[in-house]
Steps between C-alpha positions, in 0.01 A plus 500: 500500500471667168627331185808665348554478125859483383587602147749244365518629142819697567679210664722283282818305527638154542597344830754226528456240771798448731692181444411206727769441757506154659433521873819308597713736286357810659565354851862417424547851359368635832756297695792585273816577696725774369801360311749761625554602858727795589834421650450546882840669553439744211144571622615570859779723371247694288273536804790625711572769244136610511486550876399850590694674786379357828497846667239611243313172545454552875485882512222566750420850373363342179241286678157659460141372471376497145246776421250264328438139408586544129822675592576211740487244224728715278738553787523127578574415136763777466668399824514133405640592160761739646604302808467150352856395581477642853184303562674184377778552752244562775346162406842330508574665834179355647601157364839534666340609828268198487794264442709647781214477747404144393814286531311176418400635159864607447619148581239343274607724211869432566424126490313528171776706338764259633313204346475689169874583518587132555276398208676751275845374605389146434368602158829674410690185595283305254357273772154370418216522744268196471175450688295179447711407202442833323768762442392852597607816331635792706168687473314195622744467789439862598128429484534207740702722744234768476221250549674351806569846639134615497390300815809632683411859404147441619622367837731796562226747412628639171147542369410740782823694450433523128153642549631739769762635264248544217243665726752726673648601162163587357404710802832686524530564124134604467520739793822658375366531142168648625644765736826593330442824305681423175406842366754655745786346298350444157277761336147382437414415138142537393527262208605217724250216558223642280254233606508626859298816490459737790145556614 
């Protein structure tokens, strides 16, 4: 290889070194849990308001193969953005189907929720829950119920049902998003997704 000479006479400036961050601090920052969670009732109500009409969602005349791979990725992202609430309810419908067809999972969930309800009633009545001479807070009691429920869920096959719901949701949502021609109801914008260029 030939030697290359670099002229450094025109280069000047001062570089500051980044501050040293202790390793344990950076790891705890990575695992930081958000301090505020949305109210579930308010979030579900907001999603219900964003549901697109179901007749448009399943209109078969809008299902077409994408003309190219770059257009496919744009179509999937636009469909997921536009039909997000519909896809959420498809996911919830698959969960409901799984619970109806698996009565043992339904019984295990009912047992867990009943135990949580009884713990909450006991907490409201100011009754203390003591295990091995130590008083447990309500959160710790819920943790014990959850920990005791896990083997029951495993025995009734909840892990298989969970992976079935996740897999079926991904397949159904991806197929719908890939083949639903969103340009039929929303005009195509050329400035959208500038990083996805057509070839």
